[in-house]
C-alpha positions in Angstrom: 39.9 36.9 -3.6 42.4 39.6 -4.0 42.1 39.8 0.2 42.9 36.4 0.7 46.3 37.1 -1.4 46.8 40.4 0.9 46.4 38.5 3.9 48.3 35.7 3.1 51.5 37.7 1.6 51.2 39.8 4.9 50.9 36.9 7.1 53.8 36.0 4.9 56.5 39.3 5.5 55.6 38.7 9.6 56.4 35.2 10.0 59.4 35.3 8.3 61.1 37.3 10.8 59.3 35.8 13.6 61.0 31.9 12.3 64.7 33.8 12.6 63.4 35.2 16.3 62.7 31.6 17.2 66.3 29.8 16.7 67.9 29.3 19.7 71.0 31.1 19.5 74.8 29.2 21.8 75.5 31.4 24.2 79.1 31.0 23.1 80.9 30.1 20.3 84.3 28.2 19.5 86.4 28.3 16.5 89.2 27.1 15.4 91.5 27.7 12.6 94.4 25.8 10.7 96.2 25.0 8.2 99.4 23.2 7.2 101.5 23.2 4.1 104.3 20.9 3.8 106.0 23.5 1.2 106.8 26.5 4.3 102.9 27.1 5.7 102.1 26.5 9.0 99.2 28.3 10.7 97.0 27.5 13.8 94.1 30.3 15.2 91.8 29.6 18.4 88.7 31.9 18.7 86.1 32.7 21.7 82.4 34.1 21.0 80.2 35.3 23.8 76.4 36.3 22.9 76.1 40.3 24.3 72.4 41.5 23.9 72.3 41.7 19.9 75.9 41.1 19.0 78.9 37.9 20.0 81.9 39.8 20.7 85.4 37.4 19.1 88.1 36.8 21.4 91.1 35.3 19.7 92.7 33.0 22.0 95.6 31.8 20.0 97.0 32.7 17.0 100.4 31.0 15.5 102.1 31.5 11.8 104.8 29.9 10.6 106.4 29.3 13.9 105.4 32.5 15.1 103.5 32.1 18.6 101.0 34.6 19.9 99.6 33.2 23.2 98.2 37.0 24.8 93.9 36.7 24.6 92.8 39.6 22.4 89.5 41.3 21.3 89.1 41.3 17.8 85.7 42.7 17.0 81.9 41.3 16.7 79.8 39.5 14.3 76.0 40.8 14.8 73.2 38.0 15.3 71.8 38.1 12.5 74.9 35.9 10.8 74.1 33.3 13.4 70.8 32.6 12.7 71.3 32.7 8.7 74.0 29.8 9.7 71.1 28.1 12.1 68.4 28.5 9.4 69.7 27.1 6.3 71.3 23.7 9.1 67.4 23.1 9.6 66.2 24.2 6.7 68.8 22.7 4.0 70.6 19.1 4.8 71.8 19.0 2.0 73.2 15.4 2.6 74.5 15.4 -1.8 75.8 17.9 -4.0 72.0 19.7 -5.5 72.1 21.3 -9.7 69.8 23.9 -8.5 72.8 24.9 -5.4 75.3 25.2 -8.0 73.7 26.5 -11.0 73.4 30.1 -10.8 77.8 29.9 -10.4 78.3 28.0 -13.7 76.6 31.4 -16.1 77.3 31.1 -19.7 79.1 34.7 -20.0 81.3 33.1 -17.6 81.3 29.5 -20.2 82.9 31.5 -23.3 85.1 33.9 -21.6 86.6 30.9 -20.2 87.4 29.7 -24.4 88.0 33.4 -24.9 90.6 33.9 -22.7 92.6 30.0 -22.0 90.6 28.3 -25.2 94.3 27.3 -27.0 96.5 26.5 -23.4 93.6 23.4 -23.3 94.0 22.5 -27.0 89.8 23.2 -27.4 90.0 23.9 -31.2 86.7 23.8 -32.4 83.2 23.8 -31.6 82.6 20.3 -31.0 84.7 20.4 -27.6 82.9 23.9 -26.4 79.8 22.6 -27.4 80.4 19.2 -24.4 82.4 21.3 -22.3 79.3 24.0 -22.3 76.5 20.6 -21.7 79.5 19.9 -18.5 78.6 23.0 -16.8 75.1 23.6 -17.5 72.9 20.3 -17.9 71.9 19.0 -14.7 73.2 15.0 -14.6 76.8 16.2 -15.9 76.6 19.6 -13.5 76.3 16.9 -10.8 78.5 14.3 -11.7 81.0 17.2 -12.2 81.3 18.3 -8.6 80.7 15.0 -7.6 84.4 14.4 -8.9 85.7 17.8 -7.9 84.8 17.5 -4.1 85.6 13.4 -4.1 89.1 13.6 -2.8 88.0 16.4 -0.3 89.6 15.3 2.9 93.6 15.6 2.4 94.4 16.3 7.1 95.7 12.4 6.8 98.3 13.3 3.5 101.9 13.6 5.3 103.1 14.5 1.7 99.7 17.2 1.2 98.4 20.2 2.7 96.0 19.8 5.2 93.4 21.5 6.8 90.8 21.8 9.5 88.0 24.6 10.4 86.0 23.3 13.8 83.4 25.3 14.8 80.8 24.6 18.0 78.1 26.4 19.0 78.0 25.2 23.0 74.0 25.6 24.3 72.3 25.6 27.2 71.8 21.7 27.4 73.7 20.7 23.9 76.6 21.1 21.4 76.2 21.3 17.5 79.1 20.6 15.9 80.2 22.0 11.9 83.9 20.8 10.3 85.4 21.3 7.0 88.6 19.7 6.4 88.3 21.0 2.4 90.9 22.7 0.8 89.1 22.7 -2.3 86.9 26.0 -3.0 83.3 26.3 -1.2 84.8 24.5 1.7 82.6 21.6 0.9 81.7 18.5 2.2 80.8 20.5 5.7 80.0 18.5 8.0 77.2 18.8 10.8 77.4 16.6 13.1 79.4 14.6 11.4 77.2 14.2 8.7 77.5 15.7 5.4 76.3 18.8 3.4 77.1 20.8 0.5 75.5 23.5 1.0 77.3 26.7 -0.6 75.1 29.6 0.5 75.8 27.7 4.2 79.8 27.6 3.4 79.4 31.0 2.5 77.7 32.0 5.8 80.6 30.5 7.4 83.3 32.2 5.5 82.0 34.9 6.9 82.1 34.0 10.4 85.3 32.7 10.9 87.5 35.9 10.9 90.2 37.2 8.6 93.6 35.7 8.8 96.2 34.4 6.8 93.9 31.4 6.2 91.9 33.4 3.5 88.3 31.5 4.3 86.4 34.2 3.1 87.4 33.9 0.2 87.9 30.2 -0.1 84.3 29.5 1.6 82.7 32.1 -0.6 83.3 29.9 -3.9 84.7 32.7 -5.5 87.5 30.9 -7.6 84.5 27.8 -8.0 84.2 28.6 -11.9 87.6 28.0 -12.8 88.6 25.0 -10.2 86.0 22.7 -11.9 86.1 23.4 -15.9 89.5 23.0 -15.2 88.6 19.4 -13.9 86.6 18.4 -16.2 88.6 19.7 -18.7 91.2 17.3 -17.3 88.6 14.5 -16.2 86.9 14.2 -19.7 90.4 14.7 -21.8 90.2 11.9 -24.1 86.5 12.9 -24.4 87.7 16.3 -25.5 90.5 14.7 -27.8 87.9 12.6 -29.5 85.8 15.9 -30.5 89.3 17.8 -31.7 89.8 15.1 -34.3 86.2 15.8 -35.8 88.1 18.1 -37.6 89.8 16.0 -39.9 87.2 14.1 -40.7 87.9 14.2 -44.6 91.0 11.9 -43.6 88.7 9.9 -40.6 86.3 9.0 -43.6 89.3 8.1 -46.6 90.4 5.4 -43.2 87.4 3.8 -42.9 86.4 3.0 -46.5 89.3 0.5 -45.7 89.0 -0.1 -42.5 87.3 0.0 -39.2 88.2 3.1 -37.5 88.1 3.3 -33.7 89.8 5.7 -30.6 89.9 8.3 -33.0 91.8 11.4 -31.0 94.0 14.4 -31.3 97.5 13.8 -29.0 98.5 17.5 -27.9 101.9 17.7 -26.6 102.3 14.0 -25.4 105.9 12.6 -25.5 106.5 8.9 -25.5 108.2 6.1 -27.2 107.7 7.4 -30.6 106.4 11.0 -31.2 108.2 14.5 -29.5 105.5 16.1 -28.1 104.4 17.5 -31.8 100.8 17.5 -32.0 98.5 14.2 -33.5 96.1 12.9 -35.4 95.9 9.3 -34.0 93.7 6.1 -34.3 93.1 2.8 -34.0 92.8 1.0 -37.7 91.5 -2.4 -38.6 90.7 -5.0 -41.4 88.1 -7.0 -40.3 89.3 -9.3 -43.2 92.0 -10.2 -41.5 93.2 -11.9 -37.9 90.5 -10.7 -35.7 92.9 -9.6 -32.9 95.7 -8.3 -35.6 95.1 -4.0 -35.7 97.1 -0.4 -36.5 98.3 1.9 -33.8 98.2 4.8 -36.0 99.4 8.1 -35.6 100.5 11.1 -37.9 102.1 14.5 -37.5 100.1 17.7 -37.7 101.2 20.9 -38.3 99.8 24.5 -39.3 95.8 22.2 -39.7 97.5 20.0 -42.3 98.3 16.7 -42.0 102.1 16.3 -43.0 101.9 12.5 -44.0 98.7 11.4 -45.9 96.8 9.0 -44.5 96.9 7.0 -47.6 100.5 5.6 -47.0 99.3 3.0 -43.9 96.2 1.9 -46.7 99.2 0.8 -49.6 101.6 -0.3 -46.5 99.3 -2.2 -44.3 98.7 -5.2 -46.7 102.2 -6.2 -46.9 103.4 -5.3 -42.8 100.3 -7.8 -42.4 102.2 -10.4 -44.9 104.8 -10.0 -42.8 103.5 -11.6 -39.6 101.3 -13.5 -41.0 104.2 -15.7 -42.6 105.8 -15.5 -39.7 105.3 -18.8 -37.4 105.8 -17.0 -34.4 103.8 -14.6 -34.1 100.8 -16.7 -36.4 100.8 -19.4 -33.8 101.4 -17.1 -30.8 98.3 -15.2 -31.7 96.3 -18.5 -32.9 96.5 -20.1 -29.2 94.4 -17.8 -27.5 92.2 -15.3 -28.9 92.5 -13.0 -25.9 95.7 -12.0 -27.0 96.0 -9.1 -28.9 99.2 -8.0 -31.7 99.0 -4.1 -33.1 101.2 -3.1 -35.6 102.9 -0.1 -34.5 102.6 2.7 -37.4 103.3 6.0 -37.0 103.6 9.4 -40.0 105.0 6.9 -42.9 106.5 3.4 -41.2 106.6 1.7 -38.2 110.1 3.1 -36.5 110.0 6.6 -36.2 113.8 8.2 -35.3 113.1 8.4 -32.0 111.4 4.7 -31.4 114.5 3.3 -33.7 116.6 5.1 -31.1 115.0 3.3 -27.9 115.1 0.2 -29.5 118.8 0.1 -30.3 119.8 1.3 -26.8 117.5 -1.2 -25.4 118.2 -4.3 -27.8 122.3 -3.3 -28.8 122.0 -6.1 -31.0 124.9 -5.4 -33.7 124.3 -3.6 -36.9 121.1 -3.2 -35.8 120.4 0.3 -37.6 121.4 -0.9 -40.3 117.6 -3.8 -39.4 115.4 -0.8 -39.4 114.1 -0.5 -43.2 110.7 -2.7 -43.8 110.7 -3.5 -40.2 107.5 -4.2 -38.5 107.3 -2.2 -35.2 104.6 -4.9 -33.4 103.2 -4.1 -29.6 101.7 -8.1 -28.5 99.5 -7.7 -25.4 98.8 -11.3 -23.6 95.5 -12.5 -22.1 97.1 -11.6 -18.9 97.4 -7.3 -20.6 101.1 -7.9 -20.3 102.6 -6.4 -23.0 106.2 -6.2 -25.3 107.5 -4.9 -28.1 109.1 -6.4 -31.1 110.8 -5.6 -34.4 110.2 -8.2 -37.2 112.8 -8.2 -40.0 111.8 -8.9 -44.1 114.0 -11.8 -43.5 111.1 -13.7 -41.2 114.2 -12.4 -38.6 112.9 -10.8 -34.9 113.8 -9.6 -31.5 112.4 -8.2 -28.5 113.7 -5.0 -27.2 111.1 -4.5 -24.4 108.3 -5.6 -21.7 106.5 -5.5 -19.4 106.5 -9.0 -17.2 105.7 -12.6 -18.5 106.4 -12.1 -22.6 106.1 -15.0 -25.3 109.1 -17.0 -25.7 110.7 -17.6 -29.0 110.2 -20.9 -30.5 112.6 -20.2 -33.6 116.2 -20.3 -32.5 117.5 -19.5 -35.6 115.3 -16.4 -36.7 115.4 -14.8 -33.1 117.8 -11.9 -32.6 118.3 -12.3 -28.5 118.9 -8.3 -27.3 121.7 -8.2 -25.5 
């Protein structure tokens, strides 16, 4: 048995180099490398490689860098034929039409993930272990990493973008009776996907080999195709693509407040909002969620948020729990809003409540500027901020005063028409 195993090992050692020797080598290789950016970078190179015994000599036949053209032919070095053999064997043995987890697994080690959290977590509002665990799973579990890589490489071809960078590497292996075409239009790390005779290939090994073949220049293809910065790019892209979920997980640090709200409401879409500016906010950190009272009309809810400073809720959640009944009664006592909701169950009314009231100082400014009613700035005390969404998804913003008067101060098309002329305050 030991003799048979020894024979197999010797055979494998002998056969492996023979396989490489049996690969037909191209007599000539043509390379075109071009890159354009509308912000001032324009690069164009052409090379011809000729097989001479065990090496390919490299002749540069065209060079143009940012408007400087030099067409004089120049010998600039050589590459060993072994590199070409490796490229051809990789193409034959790994025609990867799709992304394979095993090909990229080694590029996302735990050491790199932990180092990213240590050095950059604060910049991406990653503040607890729930968030870190979620991101780690996105980069280490097979299907999740595959999905995130696919999202990263999805829009690889920017060659047709007038207002963006365009890039292309085109390599042709000239055999005695055929041509093998290798092409990449990717501006991303690894230069993937690479097209082999117009068939996509996602092998990072092949990308690295091709990066070694392309001569050094200002296009820096060796660095791009090696994928050394793939980890950094993909983890940032993954965080951006899952921002909502990550913000939701940050809210777990405030679970005691959320549990308090659950005593009164059905709570959904709980998340932390970091640095986001809106009609109501100035970019402060906020706990945000949607609230619904199941004993009330089903298409009425509350869009609620409250400011966080130094990890502490500034305005207690008990305020909305105390104020909600009065706000809801005002709405149901309004013939206009009550009948509008009753006409179609697909219509939705959201009470906007931030911190300790419906209108923040910022939303008051917007409403006053948009509405321009006489003395409107004196009408906001106990006024309900209402966001209406009709059955077609169109949104309009309203104010409902305690005396039953109401006004619309913003809409994005097809708002409901008021039926009570006496109580409707028309904005100028």
